N, C-alpha and C positions, 0 to 999 in steps of 0.2 A: 567527520560520518563518512563512513565506507561503506560499500560497495559491491565486495571483490566476491561475493556469492549469486549478482547477479539477477537472481529469483523476479522477477513478474509479477505485476497485477495489473488490472484492470481499472480505467475509472470508472465510476457510474455514470451514468446519466445513458450516454448517443451512444447506444446498443452498436447504431448502424454502421460507426466508425469509431472501435475501440480505441482509445487513445492507452498505448500501454504504457508503463512506467518500472521503474527498476525500485526498490522497495530495501532500506538498507539489513544491514545485516542485521541487526540486533532485533525484527521483527522477520527476517526471510523465514527462518525455521520455525516449526509447527508449534514450540513452545512459545515462542516471543508471537506466534500470531496468537495464539491461545491466551497468552496474559493483554494483549495488548487490544482482544476482543471485548475480556471482562471487564477492564479499564478503560474504556473510550479514551486509549492511548493516542495523540495526535504528536506526529511524526515525519521527520521527512524521507521526502522521495524523489526521482530526478528521473524529470522528462524526459522526453526524445531528444529536446533541443539543449538538453544539459541543465536547465533551469531547476532549481529546488523549490521546493511547496511543502506545505503541510497536508499532511492526510491526514483519516483515520480509515479503521474497516470496516466495513459493512459486515454487522453482525449476522444478521441474516438472510445476507445472499453470499457470505465465504462459508468454507468450511476450513479448517487448518491444516497447514502441508500439501493443499492448493493454492490454484492463483487464485492469491484473493479481489472483490470486490471492492476499490478504496471511494471513498469521500472525502472531496476536496475540505479543509472546514474554515477555510479564513484569514487563517494566520499563517503571518510573517515574520 
């Protein structure tokens, strides 16, 4: 999994202290975000501590090409 584009996403839930996550390169571009929203794709994101976990893009609160809102899926 690569994170070379450095696109950030915000974890849904705690809006008082948003946790910034780095989105994988496949879902970093607007086309990849749109496809992930349509399909409900689960993908890896890197947290601020460097650990990876699975997330999906919240299609109701995200616009492709902008900072996506990410929902943890609980899949490891």
